[in-house]
C-alpha positions as CSV (number, residue, x, y, z in Angstrom):
1,M,45.0,-122.0,-112.9
2,K,43.2,-122.6,-109.2
3,L,43.7,-126.5,-109.8
4,L,46.9,-126.3,-111.8
5,T,48.5,-124.7,-108.4
6,Y,46.2,-127.5,-106.4
7,K,48.2,-130.1,-108.5
8,I,51.0,-128.5,-108.1
9,L,51.2,-127.9,-104.3
10,L,49.4,-131.2,-103.6
11,F,52.6,-132.5,-106.2
12,L,55.2,-131.6,-103.7
13,K,53.3,-132.3,-100.1
14,L,53.8,-136.0,-101.3
15,I,57.4,-135.3,-102.6
16,G,58.0,-133.9,-99.2
17,R,56.6,-137.0,-97.5
18,E,58.3,-138.9,-99.1
19,F,61.3,-136.8,-98.0
20,K,60.2,-137.2,-95.2
21,A,59.7,-141.1,-95.0
22,Q,63.6,-141.6,-95.9
23,K,65.0,-139.3,-93.8
24,L,68.4,-140.9,-93.2
25,R,68.9,-141.9,-97.0
26,M,67.6,-138.5,-98.1
27,S,70.1,-136.8,-96.1
28,L,73.3,-139.1,-97.5
29,T,72.7,-138.8,-101.0
30,V,71.9,-134.6,-100.6
31,L,75.3,-135.0,-98.0
32,A,77.4,-136.3,-100.7
33,I,76.0,-134.2,-103.5
34,T,76.5,-131.5,-101.4
35,W,80.3,-132.5,-100.7
36,G,81.1,-133.4,-104.7
37,T,79.7,-129.4,-105.8
38,I,81.9,-127.4,-102.5
39,S,84.8,-129.6,-104.1
40,I,84.5,-128.8,-107.9
41,T,83.2,-124.9,-106.9
42,L,86.1,-124.8,-104.6
43,L,88.9,-126.5,-105.9
44,M,87.7,-124.4,-109.2
45,A,87.4,-121.0,-107.2
46,F,91.1,-121.5,-106.1
47,S,92.2,-121.9,-109.0
48,V,90.8,-118.8,-110.0
49,G,91.5,-116.7,-107.1
50,L,95.6,-117.9,-107.4
51,E,95.5,-117.4,-111.4
52,K,94.4,-114.0,-110.4
53,Q,96.7,-113.2,-108.1
54,M,99.5,-114.3,-109.8
55,N,98.8,-112.6,-113.0
56,K,98.4,-109.1,-110.5
57,A,101.8,-110.7,-109.4
58,N,103.3,-110.8,-113.0
59,A,102.0,-107.8,-114.0
60,G,104.2,-105.9,-110.9
61,L,106.8,-106.0,-113.1
62,G,105.3,-104.7,-116.5
63,D,103.3,-106.0,-119.3
64,G,104.3,-107.7,-122.1
65,I,108.4,-106.3,-122.0
66,V,111.5,-107.4,-122.7
67,I,115.1,-106.4,-121.1
68,V,118.0,-106.5,-122.6
69,W,121.7,-106.8,-121.3
70,G,124.4,-105.8,-123.2
71,G,126.9,-109.5,-123.4
72,Q,129.7,-110.7,-125.0
73,T,130.7,-111.9,-128.4
74,T,131.2,-115.8,-129.1
75,M,132.2,-115.6,-132.5
76,P,134.6,-113.8,-134.5
77,Y,132.5,-110.7,-137.2
78,Q,134.1,-109.0,-139.7
79,G,137.7,-109.4,-139.1
80,L,136.9,-109.2,-135.0
81,P,137.9,-111.4,-132.4
82,Q,135.1,-113.0,-130.1
83,G,135.0,-112.2,-126.6
84,R,133.8,-108.7,-127.4
85,R,131.8,-106.7,-124.4
86,I,128.8,-105.0,-125.7
87,R,128.2,-101.7,-124.2
88,F,124.7,-99.2,-125.0
89,R,126.3,-95.6,-125.1
90,S,123.4,-93.3,-124.6
91,E,124.3,-90.3,-126.1
92,S,125.1,-92.9,-129.8
93,G,121.9,-93.1,-130.4
94,I,121.0,-96.9,-129.2
95,I,117.1,-95.5,-128.3
96,E,116.3,-93.7,-131.1
97,L,118.2,-96.1,-133.4
98,I,116.1,-98.8,-132.0
99,R,112.8,-96.9,-132.1
100,S,113.1,-96.2,-135.8
101,R,114.6,-99.7,-137.2
102,V,113.0,-102.5,-135.2
103,S,109.6,-102.8,-135.7
104,G,107.2,-104.6,-133.2
105,I,108.2,-101.8,-130.4
106,E,105.9,-99.8,-128.6
107,M,107.7,-98.0,-126.2
108,I,111.1,-98.1,-124.7
109,A,114.1,-96.9,-122.2
110,G,117.4,-97.3,-120.8
111,E,118.4,-97.5,-117.2
112,F,121.1,-96.5,-115.2
113,L,122.0,-97.6,-112.1
114,R,124.2,-97.2,-109.5
115,W,123.1,-99.8,-106.3
116,G,124.2,-98.5,-102.1
117,Q,123.8,-94.4,-102.8
118,A,122.7,-92.4,-100.0
119,I,119.3,-91.2,-99.1
120,E,119.5,-89.3,-96.6
121,Y,116.4,-87.2,-94.3
122,K,116.9,-85.0,-90.8
123,G,119.8,-87.2,-90.5
124,Q,118.6,-90.7,-90.6
125,Q,120.4,-92.6,-94.1
126,I,120.3,-95.0,-95.9
127,N,122.5,-97.1,-98.5
128,K,119.9,-97.8,-101.4
129,L,119.7,-98.3,-105.4
130,V,119.0,-95.4,-107.7
131,C,117.5,-96.0,-111.3
132,G,117.9,-93.0,-113.9
133,T,115.6,-93.5,-116.6
134,Y,112.6,-91.7,-119.0
135,P,109.1,-91.1,-118.4
136,E,108.2,-94.4,-120.8
137,Y,109.6,-96.9,-117.8
138,E,106.2,-95.9,-116.1
139,K,104.1,-97.1,-118.3
140,M,106.2,-100.6,-119.1
141,R,107.5,-101.6,-115.7
142,A,104.3,-99.8,-113.9
143,H,105.7,-97.7,-111.3
144,Y,102.2,-95.7,-110.7
145,A,101.9,-93.1,-107.7
146,K,100.3,-93.4,-105.0
147,P,97.5,-90.7,-105.6
148,G,98.7,-86.6,-104.9
149,G,102.3,-88.0,-106.9
150,R,103.9,-88.4,-110.3
151,F,106.2,-90.0,-112.2
152,I,109.1,-88.1,-113.8
153,N,108.4,-87.1,-116.9
154,R,109.2,-85.1,-120.0
155,N,110.4,-81.6,-118.7
156,D,112.3,-83.5,-115.8
157,I,114.4,-84.8,-118.4
158,E,114.5,-81.6,-120.2
159,L,115.5,-79.5,-117.1
160,K,117.2,-81.8,-115.6
161,R,116.1,-81.6,-112.2
162,R,116.5,-83.3,-109.3
163,V,113.2,-84.6,-108.5
164,V,113.1,-88.6,-107.3
165,Y,110.8,-91.3,-107.4
166,L,110.4,-93.5,-104.0
167,G,109.8,-97.2,-103.8
168,T,107.1,-97.8,-100.9
169,N,109.7,-99.4,-98.8
170,V,112.2,-96.4,-99.0
171,A,109.0,-94.3,-98.3
172,D,108.7,-96.5,-95.3
173,E,112.1,-96.1,-93.8
174,V,112.5,-92.7,-94.2
175,F,109.4,-91.0,-94.1
176,G,108.4,-93.3,-91.5
177,E,104.6,-93.5,-90.5
178,R,103.7,-89.7,-92.5
179,V,100.9,-90.4,-95.8
180,N,102.4,-88.8,-98.3
181,P,106.3,-87.6,-98.7
182,V,105.4,-85.1,-102.1
183,G,107.0,-82.2,-101.6
184,E,110.0,-83.1,-99.3
185,I,113.5,-82.9,-99.6
186,V,115.7,-86.0,-99.4
187,N,119.9,-85.7,-100.3
188,I,120.6,-88.9,-102.5
189,N,125.4,-88.0,-102.0
190,G,124.8,-84.8,-100.5
191,M,122.4,-82.9,-103.1
192,P,119.2,-82.1,-102.7
193,F,116.5,-83.9,-104.3
194,T,112.4,-82.8,-104.2
195,V,109.6,-86.1,-103.3
196,I,107.5,-86.1,-106.1
197,G,105.4,-89.5,-106.3
198,V,105.3,-92.5,-104.0
199,M,104.7,-96.1,-106.0
200,I,101.7,-97.6,-104.9
201,D,101.2,-101.2,-103.2
202,K,102.2,-103.5,-106.2
203,M,102.3,-107.6,-106.2
204,Q,105.6,-108.1,-107.8
205,D,106.9,-112.1,-108.0
206,S,110.3,-111.3,-110.2
207,N,112.8,-108.5,-110.1
208,Y,116.2,-108.0,-112.7
209,H,117.6,-105.3,-110.0
210,G,115.3,-106.6,-106.8
211,P,111.5,-105.0,-106.2
212,D,110.6,-102.2,-107.0
213,E,109.5,-101.3,-103.9
214,D,112.7,-101.2,-102.6
215,Y,114.8,-98.0,-105.2
216,V,114.9,-94.5,-106.2
217,V,114.3,-93.1,-109.6
218,I,115.3,-90.0,-111.0
219,P,115.8,-88.5,-114.1
220,A,117.7,-90.3,-116.9
221,S,119.5,-86.2,-117.7
222,T,119.9,-86.0,-113.8
223,F,121.8,-89.4,-113.2
224,L,124.6,-89.0,-116.2
225,L,125.3,-84.9,-114.8
226,M,125.7,-86.6,-111.2
227,Y,127.5,-89.5,-111.9
228,G,129.0,-88.6,-115.3
229,D,129.0,-92.8,-116.5
230,P,127.2,-92.6,-120.1
231,F,127.1,-96.2,-121.2
232,F,123.1,-97.9,-120.2
233,D,123.0,-100.7,-117.6
234,N,120.2,-102.7,-119.4
235,L,117.4,-101.3,-121.6
236,V,113.5,-102.5,-121.8
237,Y,110.7,-102.2,-124.4
238,K,107.2,-103.1,-124.7
239,V,105.8,-105.2,-127.7
240,R,103.1,-103.7,-130.1
241,D,100.1,-105.3,-129.0
242,G,99.2,-108.7,-131.6
243,I,103.2,-108.9,-132.5
244,N,105.7,-111.9,-132.5
245,S,108.2,-111.2,-129.5
246,K,110.9,-114.3,-131.1
247,S,110.1,-111.6,-134.7
248,V,111.2,-108.4,-132.9
249,E,113.9,-109.8,-130.8
250,K,115.3,-111.1,-134.6
251,D,115.2,-107.3,-135.5
252,L,117.1,-106.5,-132.7
253,F,119.9,-108.0,-133.2
254,R,120.0,-107.5,-136.8
255,T,119.8,-103.5,-135.8
256,L,122.1,-103.5,-133.0
257,G,124.5,-106.8,-134.7
258,A,124.9,-103.5,-137.4
259,K,125.6,-101.0,-135.1
260,Y,128.1,-103.1,-132.6
261,R,129.3,-104.9,-135.4
262,F,128.6,-109.2,-133.9
263,D,127.3,-111.8,-135.8
264,P,123.4,-111.5,-135.3
265,A,123.4,-115.7,-135.1
266,D,125.4,-114.3,-132.4
267,E,122.9,-115.0,-129.3
268,S,125.7,-114.1,-126.3
269,A,125.8,-110.6,-127.6
270,L,122.9,-109.9,-125.9
271,W,121.4,-111.5,-123.0
272,I,117.4,-111.0,-123.5
273,W,114.8,-112.2,-120.3
274,D,111.1,-112.1,-122.6
275,T,108.6,-111.8,-119.7
276,I,105.5,-112.2,-122.6
277,E,107.5,-116.0,-123.2
278,G,107.2,-117.1,-119.2
279,A,103.2,-115.3,-119.2
280,E,102.5,-117.4,-122.6
281,M,104.4,-120.2,-120.2
282,F,102.3,-119.8,-117.7
283,K,98.7,-119.0,-119.4
284,K,99.3,-123.1,-120.3
285,V,100.2,-124.3,-117.0
286,F,96.9,-122.7,-116.1
287,L,95.3,-124.5,-118.9
288,G,96.2,-127.4,-118.2
289,I,95.7,-127.4,-113.8
290,T,92.4,-125.7,-115.4
291,I,91.3,-128.8,-117.0
292,F,92.5,-131.6,-114.5
293,M,90.4,-129.5,-112.3
294,W,87.2,-129.6,-114.1
295,F,88.4,-133.8,-114.5
296,I,88.4,-134.6,-110.8
297,G,85.0,-132.3,-110.9
298,G,83.5,-134.0,-113.9
299,M,84.2,-137.2,-111.9
300,T,82.6,-135.7,-108.1
301,L,79.6,-135.2,-110.4
302,F,79.0,-138.8,-112.3
303,I,79.6,-140.5,-108.5
304,A,77.3,-137.9,-107.2
305,G,74.3,-139.3,-110.1
306,I,75.5,-142.7,-109.1
307,G,74.9,-142.5,-105.8
308,V,71.1,-140.1,-107.1
309,A,70.4,-143.3,-109.5
310,N,71.4,-145.8,-106.5
311,I,68.5,-144.4,-104.2
312,M,65.5,-144.1,-107.0
313,Y,66.6,-147.6,-107.7
314,V,65.4,-148.3,-104.4
315,A,62.9,-146.4,-103.7
316,V,60.7,-147.7,-106.7
317,R,62.1,-151.2,-105.0
318,E,60.9,-149.7,-101.3
319,R,57.7,-148.4,-102.9
320,T,55.9,-150.6,-105.8
321,R,53.2,-151.4,-103.6
322,E,52.3,-147.7,-104.0
323,I,53.1,-147.3,-107.3
324,G,50.5,-150.6,-108.6
325,A,47.7,-148.7,-106.4
326,K,48.2,-145.3,-108.4
327,M,48.1,-147.1,-111.2
328,A,45.1,-149.4,-110.7
329,L,43.3,-145.8,-109.6
330,G,44.4,-144.4,-113.2
331,A,47.6,-142.7,-113.3
332,R,49.6,-143.2,-116.0
333,G,53.2,-143.6,-117.1
334,G,53.5,-140.5,-117.7
335,Q,52.8,-139.2,-114.6
336,I,54.6,-141.7,-112.4
337,I,58.3,-141.0,-114.7
338,F,57.6,-137.4,-113.6
339,Q,57.4,-138.6,-109.9
340,F,60.6,-140.0,-110.2
341,M,62.5,-137.6,-112.5
342,T,60.8,-134.8,-110.3
343,E,62.2,-136.5,-106.5
344,A,65.8,-136.3,-108.4
345,M,66.0,-133.6,-109.8
346,A,64.8,-132.2,-106.4
347,I,67.4,-134.2,-104.8
348,S,70.8,-132.7,-107.1
349,L,69.4,-129.2,-106.8
350,A,69.0,-129.4,-102.8
351,G,72.4,-130.5,-102.9
352,G,73.9,-128.1,-105.6
353,F,72.7,-125.0,-104.0
354,L,73.8,-126.1,-99.7
355,G,76.9,-127.2,-102.0
356,I,77.4,-123.8,-103.4
357,M,77.1,-121.8,-100.8
358,I,78.7,-123.3,-98.3
359,S,81.6,-122.9,-100.6
360,L,80.3,-118.9,-100.6
361,A,81.1,-118.6,-97.1
362,V,84.5,-120.4,-97.4
363,T,85.6,-118.8,-99.6
364,A,84.2,-115.2,-97.6
365,I,86.3,-116.4,-94.8
366,F,89.6,-117.3,-96.7
367,R,89.4,-113.1,-98.3
368,M,89.0,-111.5,-94.4
369,L,92.0,-113.7,-93.3
370,P,94.8,-111.4,-92.9
371,M,98.1,-113.7,-95.4
372,D,101.0,-112.2,-96.2
373,G,103.8,-113.4,-98.4
374,D,104.0,-116.3,-99.9
375,L,100.7,-116.9,-98.7
376,E,99.4,-113.9,-99.9
377,L,98.5,-115.4,-103.3
378,L,96.1,-117.9,-102.0
379,S,93.7,-115.0,-100.9
380,N,91.7,-114.1,-103.1
381,P,89.3,-117.1,-103.5
382,T,87.3,-116.0,-106.0
383,V,84.0,-118.2,-107.2
384,N,83.5,-118.1,-110.3
385,W,80.4,-118.0,-111.3
386,P,79.9,-119.9,-115.1
387,V,81.5,-122.7,-113.2
388,A,78.4,-122.2,-110.3
389,L,76.1,-122.4,-112.4
390,I,77.5,-124.8,-115.0
391,T,77.5,-126.9,-111.4
392,V,74.3,-127.0,-111.4
393,G,73.3,-127.1,-114.6
394,T,75.0,-130.7,-113.9
395,L,73.2,-131.3,-110.9
396,S,69.8,-131.1,-112.8
397,A,70.9,-132.9,-115.7
398,I,72.4,-135.9,-113.6
399,G,69.2,-135.7,-111.3
400,F,67.3,-135.8,-114.5
401,I,68.5,-138.3,-115.9
402,S,69.3,-140.5,-112.4
403,G,65.6,-140.2,-112.2
404,F,64.8,-141.6,-115.8
405,F,65.5,-145.0,-115.5
406,P,63.9,-145.9,-112.3
407,A,61.1,-144.0,-113.4
408,R,61.0,-145.6,-116.8
409,K,61.1,-148.6,-114.3
410,A,58.3,-148.3,-111.5
411,A,55.8,-147.1,-114.9
412,S,56.3,-150.3,-116.5
413,I,54.8,-152.7,-113.4
414,N,52.9,-153.5,-113.8
415,P,49.4,-153.1,-111.2
416,V,48.5,-156.6,-110.0
417,E,52.3,-157.5,-109.7
418,A,52.9,-154.9,-108.1
419,L,49.9,-154.9,-104.7
420,R,51.2,-158.0,-104.9
421,Y,54.4,-157.5,-104.2
422,E,56.5,-158.4,-100.2
């Protein structure tokens, strides 16, 4: 055991001596590998961070939802003319009909909307959108409340309660620095409403009637009592996991076509925004970006490997007499090969380790920087550890291969010729 330890320490000392003798060349090679590692690690870190932030922003609208508006027919049907407007009347049982007839829908809700409604608190007044809807809306549209508050529930609907759920911006504008306004009374068009919750801060990259943080929600039954408008402005439904949204859409056209007497093939009768389709496209785009990043990173590492191979070939040439002396003293070919391959791997690992450490520092600095607006998408670069480990493993393999061929050449040198080499 002591002999083995001695041999390992002696071998490391020899490698250290060689590195010391070739400071400039070794430093430049390590620097090249470090730069290659930084390039691929940071590329993937920002790619992963951007994907996470965009997924988070997409989820702000809702996960796996479809929004439906009534359109206008463009085909005559069963003796009825084209150009008829399709409107969803709440009392007609439209929600129950869709829930029972259209398979693949996990939950569904309608929305009543009124823009420019006066919201007043202690003499201060602002005008905002008021949305009347149902409890299912909370999960479908990610309307989660801050601690201490809640969204509207089934009792609010049945009892027609005058309760209101505030978007983040609305709460800030009305209550200023107040941490949690739950329990306060605000007037909506002169009628008192109790605040039951405030929406959590969330990212949202798309909307269809303004940012969620900028309107208020009240029970649908209360909305009908206040405004008397029986028509939903739109419907929102969530597709069950594993169900194709297009097949659900076809069932929806057939069901509503039978109810409102329009041709199920008339695509203008309903206007549909399928966010699931957009999410799938988003995934494909990022898959392409990831493949491109891997290609760029692979080429960078390949070039770094060429640099390692080149320095090892130069090292063999400059150390020909040293190699000859070792072999004349009894060193075997395998020992010569092992020495050069180990040196090559040491260079690769040193550069890889340094590159990963620098990458971790850069991503940590970026996460500490204040970024708002569009720049927020770049605020969370994350070093992908599987990628980092693959990079280190690839560098080790490159070092192994890069050192093998120069080492094999060194081991094949005739000791007599090597000692004569100038």
